N, C-alpha and C positions, 0 to 999 in steps of 0.2 A: 779442738779437746772432743774425740770421738765420742758418740753415742754409746751407753751400755747397753749391749743387746741381751736378749733373755736367752734362756738355756733350754732347749728342747730335751725333755725325756719322754723314753721309752717304755711305759709301765707293764710289765708282764702281771697280770691278774689273777694268772690261776686258770682250774678249769672250769669253775662255776662257783663251789662253794667258797663263800664268802670268807671263811674260818683259814682258809689256805693262803690267803694273801699274806706277804712277805709284810715284815715290820718295816723295811724301808719303802716298799710299795706304798704302805699306808702314811708314811711320814710325808712324801711326795705327793701324794692325793689329797692329802687335808692341807697341805701347803701352799701349793701352785696358784696363782689367780686363775689358771686358765686350764680348762680340762676338754681335750678333744677326744671323741669317740665314733667309732663307724655304726653307720645304721643301715640294716638290710633293707632289701627293695619293698618287701611287706610292711615296712614301717617299724620292725621289731630293733629293739635297742638293748641286745642282750650284755655287752659289756659294762654298758652305765647299771643295768640292774644289778649285777654284781656288787658293785660298789656304791649304790645306792646311799645308804646310809650315812657314807662317808662325806657326799658333797654336800658341802654349805650352800646356804642361798644367796650369798654374796660373790661365790665364782663364776666367773664367764665359762657357759657350755657351747662346745662348737660341734655340734652334730657332722659327721662325714658320711654323706649318703654313698654307699658303694655297691656294684652290682655281686652279686654272686654266682651267677649263672656262666658257664664258659662261651656262651654266645656273642656276650656284649664286651665290647673292651673296656678295661678298667682305666688304662692311661689317662683319659681326659678327667675321671672322678679325682684319681690321686692327686692329678697336675691342681686341679682346683681346692683340692682339701692342705694341699702345699703350699697352694699362695694365700689361702686364709690363716694357715698355721704361719706363716713367714712374716704376715703384716703384725701379731701379738709379739712374735719376737722380736723384729726389728722395733717396735714399740718398748721395747725392755720388758715386756713381761714373760714368766716362764710358763712353758705349756707341758703338760701330762698328757701322751696319747696312749689311751688304754687300749689294751691289746689282751684278748683272749688267751690263755695258756702262757707261751715264752714267745717275747716280741720276735727272736731272731730262729724261730723254729715254725714255719710255714704263716709267718705273723701279718700280718697287715700294714703292721709299723714299718717293716723293711723297707717297705715302697717310698714312704716318707723320709723314713732314714736317708736311703740313695738320692731323694732330692734335696734335703737340707743338711745334712750333717756337716757337709763341706762348707756352710755359709756361716753355721751357728754350732754354739757350745753344744754337744751333745752326751747324752747319758744314757744309759740303756738297763733297767733293772729286770733282771731275768725272774720268771715266773714257773710254775708248776706248770708242765705240759699235759694237757688231757692224756696224750700216747702214754704216758709213765703213770699218771693218775690211774689208767684203766688197768694195768697190772695188779696196782694195790686194791683197787675194788674188785676185781675179778679173784684176787688169792691166787694169782698165777705169775711165778719168778719167771721172768723176762729171759735172763742169760745167765750162765752159768761159765766159770773158766774162759776159755778161746770162742764162746758161742760168739757166732757173727749176728747181729740184729739189722735188721732192715725197716724201715719207715718208709711207707708209699704212697702214693693216692690210689683211690679206687679209679679216676680219671682216666688212668692210663690204659692203653689198649691192651685187649687179654694177652696178644702174644707176650707182651712187652712184661705184663703183671705174670707171667706164668715163669717167663725166664729167671727174674728178680726172686719169684719165692723159691723157686727150686733150689737157688745156690744159698739161701739163707738158714742158718739155723733155729732162726725166731723172725717174726715180722709183726707187725702192726700196721693195719690198712685203715687207712682214716677218706673223710668225705666219700661215706658210701652214698648216700641216697639214693638216687635212680639206679644207680651203678651195681646196685646188691647184687642183681639175679647174674650179672656177669661174673663176679668176683666170685660166686657160689660155683658157679659151674667151674671158672678153674681150681678151685679147691678140692672140687668132686675129680676132676682129670689129675690132679697132682695125688691124689690119696691123703690131703693133708686136712678133708673136712671135719674127721672125728676129733682133731685137736683143737679146731679153730673156736673160738669163743666169742660172742656177743654180748655189745655192751652200747647203750644209748644216752647221752648226755650225762656225762661223767660226773660223778659228784653233785650233779644240779637236786634240787628236792624231786625232778620229776625223771630221776635216774631208774632206767630199765635194765635189767640184763635178763636174757633168755637164750634158749637153745636156737640154736640157727636153723632147726627143720621147723620150728614154729612162728620164723620170721615172716610177715607177711610182705614179699617185694614192694610193692604199690605203697605202702608206708613207712618205709623208713627213710629217717630223717637224716641231713646234711651229717648232723652232729651224731653220727654212728660210728662204731669202729668195729673193726674185728682182730683178735689178737691170737696168735699164734706161739704159743711159750716154749720155751726150751724143752729139750727131750734128753739132754744130758741128766746123767744121773749124778746127782750132789752126794759127794762123800761123806 
């Protein structure tokens, strides 16, 4: 008789406001025996903080240290995280991997999914992405009718960013951080700077919305977004 393996859940927990957690995500988080979540190099555990009020003391917590700097390879970190999660799944324990935003949109869970979904039953619970929450917080409609929306990381080279932005009706630029100055210059060159909107830490208690002209390039966090809304005139 074969042993019963646990189920792997990739749980989207939204952009930061706990009230944006879906009912299904809440059910999974409060019912599984093991909860895994990424931890940053500076020790911060943002994903856990979002759902901290829902985690029980009898649940097993499994931190996953992950590098957020492009200079460091993330492969060994994801390999180790997947190995640790697999041990619990093999023992028959369900594991919920917390993922800020949506698990399948620039989500850290995708790398766990690629390593384990072929060996264990896996379910992905969608979440509200910060990219789309930013439009709501800024009060800026993203698309009308046949508009083309582009989502791109600020880590791209300036030339690539320029090419992608030039062909989009509306755009969302994520992962700003130290790339803000480069992105701002691209927007100026494309005459998009007047349309661009800036927001930090979408829906979190310390959310900030400010004019791009007032942003200090040396103080832009990783969790900052520039949104270029649609120019299409609604009927």
